[in-house]
N, CA and C atoms as a LAMMPS dump frame, in Angstrom:
ITEM: TIMESTEP
0
ITEM: NUMBER OF ATOMS
345
ITEM: BOX BOUNDS ff ff ff
-5.0000000000000000e+02 5.0000000000000000e+02
-5.0000000000000000e+02 5.0000000000000000e+02
-5.0000000000000000e+02 5.0000000000000000e+02
ITEM: ATOMS id mol type element x y z
1 1 1 N 0.851 -1.172 0
2 1 2 C 0 0 0
3 1 3 C 0.899 1.238 0
4 2 1 N 0.697 2.193 -0.898
5 2 2 C 1.513 3.404 -0.913
6 2 3 C 0.992 4.381 0.132
7 3 1 N 1.897 5.274 0.564
8 3 2 C 1.528 6.242 1.602
9 3 3 C 0.331 7.085 1.188
10 4 1 N 0.229 7.44 -0.085
11 4 2 C -0.847 8.335 -0.513
12 4 3 C -2.223 7.687 -0.409
13 5 1 N -2.285 6.38 -0.337
14 5 2 C -3.574 5.703 -0.278
15 5 3 C -3.98 5.336 1.158
16 6 1 N -3.091 5.549 2.102
17 6 2 C -3.406 5.228 3.485
18 6 3 C -4.406 6.237 4.037
19 7 1 N -5.372 5.745 4.794
20 7 2 C -6.453 6.583 5.295
21 7 3 C -6.446 6.648 6.821
22 8 1 N -7.294 7.496 7.327
23 8 2 C -7.497 7.608 8.767
24 8 3 C -7.924 6.259 9.342
25 9 1 N -8.808 5.561 8.661
26 9 2 C -9.248 4.241 9.132
27 9 3 C -8.106 3.237 9.132
28 10 1 N -7.186 3.348 8.158
29 10 2 C -5.995 2.486 8.15
30 10 3 C -5.161 2.751 9.406
31 11 1 N -4.993 4.04 9.732
32 11 2 C -4.233 4.401 10.934
33 11 3 C -4.888 3.811 12.179
34 12 1 N -6.195 3.984 12.29
35 12 2 C -6.902 3.46 13.455
36 12 3 C -6.712 1.954 13.581
37 13 1 N -6.813 1.26 12.481
38 13 2 C -6.662 -0.189 12.483
39 13 3 C -5.233 -0.599 12.844
40 14 1 N -4.26 0.053 12.225
41 14 2 C -2.865 -0.293 12.464
42 14 3 C -2.438 0.019 13.896
43 15 1 N -2.968 1.086 14.461
44 15 2 C -2.588 1.487 15.816
45 15 3 C -3.362 0.73 16.896
46 16 1 N -4.479 0.111 16.509
47 16 2 C -5.331 -0.556 17.49
48 16 3 C -6.36 0.368 18.104
49 17 1 N -6.377 1.614 17.663
50 17 2 C -7.338 2.583 18.204
51 17 3 C -8.729 2.417 17.613
52 18 1 N -8.872 1.566 16.623
53 18 2 C -10.181 1.361 15.986
54 18 3 C -11.22 0.83 16.967
55 19 1 N -10.782 0.192 18.04
56 19 2 C -11.744 -0.328 19.021
57 19 3 C -12.439 0.799 19.794
58 20 1 N -11.865 2.012 19.752
59 20 2 C -12.462 3.16 20.441
60 20 3 C -13.236 4.082 19.505
61 21 1 N -12.994 3.944 18.218
62 21 2 C -13.605 4.852 17.242
63 21 3 C -14.828 4.196 16.612
64 22 1 N -15.998 4.784 16.837
65 22 2 C -17.235 4.232 16.294
66 22 3 C -17.683 4.956 15.031
67 23 1 N -17.68 6.275 15.096
68 23 2 C -18.125 7.089 13.972
69 23 3 C -17.639 8.514 14.2
70 24 1 N -18.126 9.447 13.401
71 24 2 C -17.705 10.849 13.497
72 24 3 C -17.86 11.42 14.913
73 25 1 N -18.8 10.919 15.663
74 25 2 C -18.993 11.427 17.032
75 25 3 C -17.811 11.065 17.935
76 26 1 N -16.984 10.136 17.523
77 26 2 C -15.809 9.738 18.304
78 26 3 C -14.601 10.626 18.037
79 27 1 N -14.697 11.538 17.072
80 27 2 C -13.548 12.373 16.71
81 27 3 C -13.04 13.224 17.868
82 28 1 N -13.889 13.523 18.824
83 28 2 C -13.471 14.364 19.939
84 28 3 C -13.017 13.578 21.163
85 29 1 N -12.889 12.257 21.038
86 29 2 C -12.298 11.465 22.122
87 29 3 C -10.846 11.884 22.289
88 30 1 N -10.44 12.063 23.539
89 30 2 C -9.082 12.509 23.843
90 30 3 C -8.243 11.308 24.273
91 31 1 N -7.086 11.164 23.658
92 31 2 C -6.269 9.998 23.949
93 31 3 C -5.839 9.93 25.406
94 32 1 N -5.323 11.032 25.957
95 32 2 C -4.883 10.978 27.346
96 32 3 C -6.048 11.109 28.316
97 33 1 N -6.853 12.12 28.154
98 33 2 C -7.902 12.421 29.118
99 33 3 C -9.001 11.357 29.184
100 34 1 N -9.393 10.827 28.033
101 34 2 C -10.493 9.858 27.998
102 34 3 C -10.017 8.408 27.962
103 35 1 N -8.953 8.149 27.192
104 35 2 C -8.509 6.762 26.993
105 35 3 C -7.302 6.388 27.843
106 36 1 N -6.747 7.349 28.571
107 36 2 C -5.583 7.13 29.452
108 36 3 C -4.368 6.617 28.68
109 37 1 N -4.197 7.117 27.455
110 37 2 C -3.037 6.789 26.627
111 37 3 C -1.974 7.851 26.877
112 38 1 N -0.743 7.423 27.185
113 38 2 C 0.361 8.353 27.413
114 38 3 C 1.673 7.61 27.258
115 39 1 N 2.774 8.304 27.453
116 39 2 C 4.098 7.686 27.456
117 39 3 C 4.462 7.026 26.144
118 40 1 N 5.074 5.848 26.243
119 40 2 C 5.569 5.134 25.069
120 40 3 C 4.467 4.791 24.072
121 41 1 N 3.282 4.497 24.574
122 41 2 C 2.173 4.142 23.674
123 41 3 C 1.792 5.358 22.836
124 42 1 N 1.617 6.499 23.479
125 42 2 C 1.284 7.723 22.738
126 42 3 C 2.404 8.072 21.769
127 43 1 N 3.624 7.925 22.206
128 43 2 C 4.766 8.215 21.346
129 43 3 C 4.777 7.312 20.111
130 44 1 N 4.398 6.053 20.282
131 44 2 C 4.373 5.137 19.133
132 44 3 C 3.317 5.564 18.108
133 45 1 N 2.209 6.16 18.559
134 45 2 C 1.193 6.656 17.621
135 45 3 C 1.735 7.833 16.815
136 46 1 N 2.491 8.707 17.471
137 46 2 C 3.088 9.854 16.792
138 46 3 C 4.119 9.357 15.768
139 47 1 N 4.927 8.396 16.167
140 47 2 C 5.919 7.824 15.25
141 47 3 C 5.247 7.162 14.059
142 48 1 N 4.145 6.483 14.284
143 48 2 C 3.399 5.851 13.19
144 48 3 C 2.913 6.904 12.199
145 49 1 N 2.381 8.01 12.713
146 49 2 C 1.945 9.099 11.835
147 49 3 C 3.105 9.6 10.979
148 50 1 N 4.259 9.737 11.601
149 50 2 C 5.425 10.26 10.897
150 50 3 C 5.956 9.261 9.865
151 51 1 N 6.154 8.031 10.285
152 51 2 C 6.833 7.052 9.447
153 51 3 C 5.95 6.429 8.367
154 52 1 N 4.709 6.15 8.679
155 52 2 C 3.85 5.452 7.718
156 52 3 C 2.878 6.373 6.977
157 53 1 N 2.619 7.537 7.551
158 53 2 C 1.599 8.416 6.974
159 53 3 C 2.17 9.769 6.563
160 54 1 N 3.5 9.879 6.576
161 54 2 C 4.21 11.07 6.098
162 54 3 C 3.732 12.375 6.733
163 55 1 N 3.423 12.338 8.014
164 55 2 C 3.015 13.54 8.736
165 55 3 C 4.261 14.158 9.373
166 56 1 N 4.478 15.449 9.127
167 56 2 C 5.602 16.166 9.713
168 56 3 C 5.272 16.466 11.182
169 57 1 N 6.055 15.894 12.086
170 57 2 C 5.814 16.074 13.525
171 57 3 C 6.914 16.914 14.174
172 58 1 N 7.745 17.557 13.363
173 58 2 C 8.913 18.271 13.877
174 58 3 C 8.555 19.411 14.823
175 59 1 N 7.374 19.988 14.703
176 59 2 C 6.978 21.1 15.573
177 59 3 C 6.009 20.673 16.673
178 60 1 N 5.716 19.389 16.747
179 60 2 C 4.795 18.872 17.752
180 60 3 C 5.489 18.812 19.107
181 61 1 N 4.86 19.348 20.124
182 61 2 C 5.395 19.364 21.497
183 61 3 C 4.686 18.288 22.321
184 62 1 N 5.267 17.098 22.342
185 62 2 C 4.681 15.933 22.999
186 62 3 C 4.308 16.226 24.452
187 63 1 N 5.199 16.892 25.17
188 63 2 C 4.986 17.152 26.603
189 63 3 C 3.806 18.073 26.881
190 64 1 N 3.322 18.781 25.87
191 64 2 C 2.136 19.63 26.057
192 64 3 C 0.845 18.802 26.065
193 65 1 N 0.912 17.587 25.53
194 65 2 C -0.284 16.759 25.366
195 65 3 C -0.307 15.506 26.237
196 66 1 N 0.886 14.993 26.585
197 66 2 C 0.965 13.716 27.302
198 66 3 C 2.005 13.774 28.414
199 67 1 N 1.719 13.114 29.54
200 67 2 C 2.752 12.976 30.575
201 67 3 C 3.753 11.9 30.155
202 68 1 N 4.906 11.927 30.783
203 68 2 C 5.91 10.897 30.533
204 68 3 C 5.428 9.558 31.083
205 69 1 N 6.007 8.508 30.569
206 69 2 C 5.678 7.159 31.029
207 69 3 C 5.999 7.024 32.525
208 70 1 N 7.182 7.483 32.883
209 70 2 C 7.638 7.365 34.27
210 70 3 C 7.863 8.766 34.81
211 71 1 N 7.099 9.129 35.83
212 71 2 C 7.268 10.445 36.421
213 71 3 C 8.057 10.326 37.707
214 72 1 N 8.543 11.444 38.17
215 72 2 C 9.339 11.464 39.388
216 72 3 C 10.74 11.952 39.082
217 73 1 N 11.333 12.606 40.064
218 73 2 C 12.666 13.17 39.879
219 73 3 C 13.768 12.19 40.25
220 74 1 N 13.422 11.132 40.922
221 74 2 C 14.438 10.162 41.333
222 74 3 C 13.906 8.752 41.104
223 75 1 N 14.788 7.799 41.192
224 75 2 C 14.404 6.391 41.034
225 75 3 C 13.397 5.99 42.109
226 76 1 N 13.589 6.468 43.32
227 76 2 C 12.681 6.133 44.422
228 76 3 C 11.274 6.657 44.125
229 77 1 N 11.177 7.905 43.646
230 77 2 C 9.867 8.455 43.306
231 77 3 C 9.21 7.66 42.18
232 78 1 N 9.981 7.288 41.159
233 78 2 C 9.422 6.525 40.035
234 78 3 C 8.875 5.18 40.504
235 79 1 N 9.607 4.517 41.378
236 79 2 C 9.165 3.224 41.908
237 79 3 C 7.895 3.398 42.733
238 80 1 N 7.846 4.436 43.55
239 80 2 C 6.646 4.691 44.359
240 80 3 C 5.425 4.95 43.466
241 81 1 N 5.606 5.769 42.427
242 81 2 C 4.495 6.048 41.505
243 81 3 C 4.06 4.776 40.786
244 82 1 N 5.013 3.909 40.486
245 82 2 C 4.68 2.652 39.796
246 82 3 C 3.934 1.706 40.74
247 83 1 N 4.4 1.613 41.989
248 83 2 C 3.784 0.715 42.971
249 83 3 C 2.444 1.242 43.486
250 84 1 N 2.323 2.55 43.571
251 84 2 C 1.118 3.173 44.12
252 84 3 C 0.537 4.15 43.084
253 85 1 N -0.182 3.637 42.103
254 85 2 C -0.664 4.468 40.993
255 85 3 C -1.509 5.667 41.415
256 86 1 N -2.189 5.584 42.544
257 86 2 C -3.007 6.716 42.977
258 86 3 C -2.133 7.941 43.261
259 87 1 N -0.869 7.719 43.629
260 87 2 C 0.045 8.845 43.845
261 87 3 C 0.333 9.561 42.523
262 88 1 N 0.435 8.791 41.448
263 88 2 C 0.649 9.377 40.123
264 88 3 C -0.536 10.26 39.751
265 89 1 N -1.734 9.748 39.936
266 89 2 C -2.937 10.52 39.613
267 89 3 C -2.97 11.825 40.393
268 90 1 N -2.629 11.751 41.654
269 90 2 C -2.624 12.944 42.5
270 90 3 C -1.59 13.951 41.994
271 91 1 N -0.421 13.456 41.619
272 91 2 C 0.648 14.322 41.125
273 91 3 C 0.269 14.955 39.788
274 92 1 N -0.339 14.185 38.884
275 92 2 C -0.687 14.679 37.556
276 92 3 C -1.902 15.595 37.561
277 93 1 N -2.694 15.562 38.608
278 93 2 C -3.904 16.379 38.629
279 93 3 C -3.577 17.87 38.617
280 94 1 N -2.344 18.24 38.926
281 94 2 C -1.936 19.638 38.947
282 94 3 C -1.462 20.127 37.584
283 95 1 N -1.245 19.214 36.647
284 95 2 C -0.748 19.568 35.315
285 95 3 C -1.911 19.53 34.329
286 96 1 N -2.008 20.578 33.515
287 96 2 C -3.057 20.638 32.493
288 96 3 C -2.446 20.293 31.136
289 97 1 N -2.868 19.187 30.562
290 97 2 C -2.391 18.787 29.244
291 97 3 C -3.41 19.183 28.19
292 98 1 N -2.901 19.614 27.032
293 98 2 C -3.784 19.946 25.919
294 98 3 C -4.472 18.67 25.44
295 99 1 N -5.592 18.841 24.769
296 99 2 C -6.361 17.689 24.291
297 99 3 C -5.81 17.184 22.96
298 100 1 N -5.472 15.909 22.93
299 100 2 C -5.021 15.257 21.698
300 100 3 C -6.136 14.292 21.295
301 101 1 N -6.889 14.672 20.284
302 101 2 C -8.094 13.939 19.898
303 101 3 C -7.908 13.165 18.602
304 102 1 N -8.867 12.305 18.325
305 102 2 C -8.898 11.637 17.02
306 102 3 C -9 12.671 15.902
307 103 1 N -9.71 13.753 16.161
308 103 2 C -9.838 14.822 15.167
309 103 3 C -8.466 15.421 14.838
310 104 1 N -7.631 15.599 15.849
311 104 2 C -6.284 16.137 15.632
312 104 3 C -5.467 15.185 14.76
313 105 1 N -5.612 13.892 14.987
314 105 2 C -4.912 12.9 14.166
315 105 3 C -5.404 12.989 12.723
316 106 1 N -6.711 13.004 12.544
317 106 2 C -7.3 13.065 11.209
318 106 3 C -6.881 14.349 10.491
319 107 1 N -6.943 15.474 11.185
320 107 2 C -6.539 16.755 10.59
321 107 3 C -5.062 16.749 10.201
322 108 1 N -4.228 16.14 11.042
323 108 2 C -2.796 16.087 10.726
324 108 3 C -2.55 15.238 9.487
325 109 1 N -3.314 14.193 9.311
326 109 2 C -3.176 13.353 8.126
327 109 3 C -3.633 14.11 6.883
328 110 1 N -4.664 14.916 7.027
329 110 2 C -5.18 15.702 5.897
330 110 3 C -4.198 16.811 5.499
331 111 1 N -3.582 17.459 6.506
332 111 2 C -2.686 18.59 6.223
333 111 3 C -1.23 18.174 6.016
334 112 1 N -0.863 17.011 6.586
335 112 2 C 0.533 16.577 6.51
336 112 3 C 1.383 17.107 7.65
337 113 1 N 0.759 17.831 8.609
338 113 2 C 1.498 18.432 9.726
339 113 3 C 0.781 18.174 11.043
340 114 1 N 1.58 17.845 12.051
341 114 2 C 1.061 17.733 13.415
342 114 3 C 1.712 18.821 14.239
343 115 1 N 0.911 19.759 14.694
344 115 2 C 1.447 20.899 15.45
345 115 3 C 0.806 20.925 16.813
């Protein structure tokens, strides 16, 4: 399949996100806020857009939309957040992340840019 023929539905299927997308009303589902997608998983979706769908992601600020996989300033903090997930939720509740939606993915595929 050539890059020019790949569609939004192809992306959803390849990424596994098709299980969350029902129809146009799903375009406003937020990956982090609604689906709890972040870290390496979210990063792999961005890489897929870049590598398979020719979307320029050079100006995309990942940290504005998703928290890191492992938070904490030290190894001890990271282990505590991993062992006690409610501490992570409490820590992240103070940070406001922008919404990364299915619509943003679709628009980036249409324009060729993810900003």
